[in-house]
C-alpha positions in Angstrom: 30.1 -44.3 50.9 32.9 -42.2 52.0 33.4 -41.0 48.5 29.8 -40.0 48.2 29.9 -38.1 51.4 33.0 -36.2 50.2 31.2 -35.2 46.9 28.1 -34.0 48.8 30.1 -31.9 51.1 32.7 -30.5 48.7 33.6 -26.9 48.6 31.7 -24.6 46.1 34.5 -24.3 43.5 34.9 -28.0 43.4 31.2 -28.6 43.0 31.1 -26.2 40.0 34.0 -28.1 38.5 32.2 -31.4 39.0 29.1 -29.9 37.4 31.0 -28.8 34.4 32.6 -32.2 34.0 29.2 -33.9 34.3 27.9 -31.9 31.3 25.6 -29.6 33.2 26.2 -25.8 33.2 24.8 -22.8 34.9 21.6 -21.6 33.2 22.0 -18.5 30.9 20.3 -15.3 31.8 17.2 -14.8 29.6 17.7 -12.6 26.6 15.7 -9.4 26.2 12.9 -9.8 23.7 13.6 -8.5 20.2 11.0 -6.2 18.6 10.6 -5.5 14.9 11.0 -1.9 13.8 8.1 0.2 12.5 8.3 3.0 10.0 5.3 5.3 10.3 4.7 7.8 7.5 2.4 10.7 8.3 1.5 12.2 4.9 0.1 15.8 5.1 -2.8 16.2 2.7 -3.6 19.8 3.8 -3.9 22.5 1.2 -0.8 24.4 2.4 1.7 21.5 2.3 4.3 21.6 -0.5 4.7 17.8 -0.2 1.4 17.5 -2.1 1.2 20.8 -3.8 4.6 20.9 -5.4 5.8 18.0 -7.7 9.5 18.5 -7.1 9.1 18.6 -3.3 6.7 15.7 -3.4 8.9 13.5 -5.5 12.0 14.2 -3.3 10.0 13.4 -0.1 8.7 10.1 -1.5 12.2 9.1 -2.7 13.5 9.8 0.8 10.8 7.6 2.3 11.5 4.8 -0.3 15.1 4.8 0.7 14.1 4.4 4.4 12.0 1.4 3.5 14.9 -0.2 1.6 17.1 0.2 4.7 14.7 -1.8 6.9 15.3 -5.3 8.1 13.1 -8.3 7.2 10.1 -8.4 9.6 10.0 -4.6 9.9 6.8 -2.8 8.8 5.7 0.5 7.2 2.4 2.2 7.9 1.1 5.3 6.1 -1.4 7.6 7.6 -3.0 10.5 5.8 -3.1 13.7 7.9 -5.6 16.4 7.1 -9.0 17.4 8.4 -10.9 14.9 10.5 -12.9 13.3 7.6 -13.2 9.6 6.6 -11.8 10.5 3.2 -8.6 12.0 4.4 -7.8 11.0 8.0 -7.1 7.3 7.1 -4.5 4.6 7.8 -3.4 2.6 4.8 -2.7 -1.2 5.0 0.6 -2.0 6.7 3.4 -3.3 4.5 5.7 -5.8 6.2 9.0 -7.0 4.8 9.6 -10.8 4.7 11.1 -13.5 2.6 8.4 -13.1 0.0 8.4 -9.3 0.1 11.9 -8.0 0.2 12.9 -4.4 1.0 13.0 -3.2 -2.6 9.5 -4.6 -3.3 8.2 -3.2 -0.1 9.6 0.2 -1.1 7.7 0.0 -4.4 4.4 -0.8 -2.6 5.0 2.1 -0.2 5.7 4.5 -3.1 2.6 3.3 -4.9 0.5 4.1 -1.8 2.1 7.6 -1.5 1.6 8.3 -5.2 -2.1 7.3 -4.9 -2.5 9.8 -2.1 -0.8 12.5 -4.2 -3.1 11.7 -7.2 -6.1 12.0 -5.0 -4.8 15.4 -3.7 -4.3 16.7 -7.2 -7.8 15.6 -8.3 -9.8 16.7 -5.2 -7.6 19.4 -3.7 -6.3 19.6 -0.2 -7.8 19.8 3.3 -7.8 23.0 5.2 -6.1 21.8 8.3 -3.0 19.8 9.5 -3.7 17.6 12.5 -0.2 16.0 13.0 -0.5 16.0 16.8 -3.8 14.3 16.8 -2.6 11.8 14.3 0.3 10.9 16.5 -1.9 10.6 19.6 -4.4 8.3 17.7 -1.5 6.2 16.3 0.3 5.6 19.6 3.4 4.4 17.7 5.3 1.3 18.9 8.9 2.3 19.2 10.1 -0.4 21.6 12.7 -1.7 19.1 14.9 1.3 19.4 15.0 1.5 15.6 11.5 2.7 14.8 11.0 5.9 12.8 8.3 8.4 12.1 8.6 10.4 8.9 6.3 13.4 8.9 5.8 14.6 5.4 4.4 18.0 6.3 5.1 21.7 6.4 4.5 21.5 10.2 1.9 24.2 10.1 -0.3 22.6 12.8 -4.0 23.4 13.1 -5.4 21.5 16.0 -9.0 22.4 16.9 -8.9 26.1 18.0 -5.1 26.4 17.6 -3.5 27.6 14.4 0.3 27.8 13.9 -0.2 30.1 10.9 -2.3 32.6 12.8 0.2 32.5 15.7 3.2 33.1 13.4 1.3 35.9 11.5 0.6 37.6 14.9 4.3 37.5 15.7 3.9 35.2 18.6 6.0 32.1 19.4 4.5 28.8 18.4 3.3 26.9 21.4 1.5 23.7 20.4 -1.2 22.2 22.7 0.8 19.8 25.0 0.8 16.0 24.3 -1.1 13.7 26.7 2.1 11.9 27.7 5.5 10.7 26.6 4.0 8.2 24.1 6.8 8.9 21.5 9.6 7.6 23.7 12.1 5.7 21.7 10.8 7.1 18.3 13.1 8.7 15.8 11.3 11.7 14.2 12.1 13.4 10.9 10.0 16.1 9.3 10.3 16.2 5.5 9.4 19.4 3.7 9.3 21.2 7.1 8.3 24.9 6.6 7.8 24.4 2.9 4.4 25.8 2.1 2.4 26.5 -1.0 0.9 30.0 -1.5 -2.4 30.9 -3.1 -0.7 30.9 -6.5 0.5 27.3 -6.1 4.1 28.3 -5.6 6.2 26.4 -3.0 8.5 28.5 -0.8 10.3 28.1 2.5 9.0 30.2 5.4 11.0 33.3 6.4 13.8 32.4 8.8 12.2 33.9 11.8 8.9 32.1 11.2 10.8 28.8 10.5 12.7 29.1 13.7 9.6 29.8 15.7 7.9 26.8 14.1 10.9 24.5 14.8 11.2 25.7 18.4 7.5 25.0 19.0 7.8 21.5 17.6 11.0 20.8 19.5 9.3 21.6 22.8 6.3 19.5 21.9 8.4 16.5 20.8 10.5 16.7 24.0 7.3 16.6 26.1 6.1 13.6 24.1 9.2 11.7 25.0 11.5 12.2 22.0 15.2 12.5 22.7 16.8 15.7 21.4 19.1 13.7 19.1 16.2 11.8 17.7 14.4 14.7 16.0 15.3 16.2 12.6 13.7 19.0 10.7 14.4 18.7 7.0 13.2 21.6 4.8 14.9 21.6 1.5 15.5 18.2 0.0 
């Protein structure tokens, strides 16, 4: 009995030692939940975008996206959204492609490229839409970037035309690009890359990079908008020539 009393009233360090000897251990702190990464591809199908209007630019952009899919981990997903005018034929989300044991990264990349090439073929056959609604596409999509690895590839010239606002008209008027503000910081944690940024197709079908002053104004306008939407400065990239 005396022995039992001594064990019950032992000092804390001794109690911990006895617990360790008896096989029990302090419970581990719960681990933070792990989220799969998402790759969102916003594919601009407007008439001005060189991503659709120029074969060389389009192939380079699609190859870049294919490499991003190959670099994903098993369980990660890719979703392609067409971005143009607000019509059922254009403003659509394609079936999500998720990598797994049966669909490895290389196969997922081939499926992704097939979707993108199907969109390009439709653009060649039917022509492009008049407007680019990237900001609305992002707002509707509400991307899930909780993993810290999620990316959004925006295959677009970035010449936004949202309702009454036109980046082209603003640039031509010599004014700074100021996009309509986002509704909140719903892109927090997302890594954004524009592909073909500032690469537009003229009326003759020739792809060309915007003049430097116009390109800088467009980039500044998007930088301000992305910051307001919660994107960190180091997580935004504007790639023009590929």
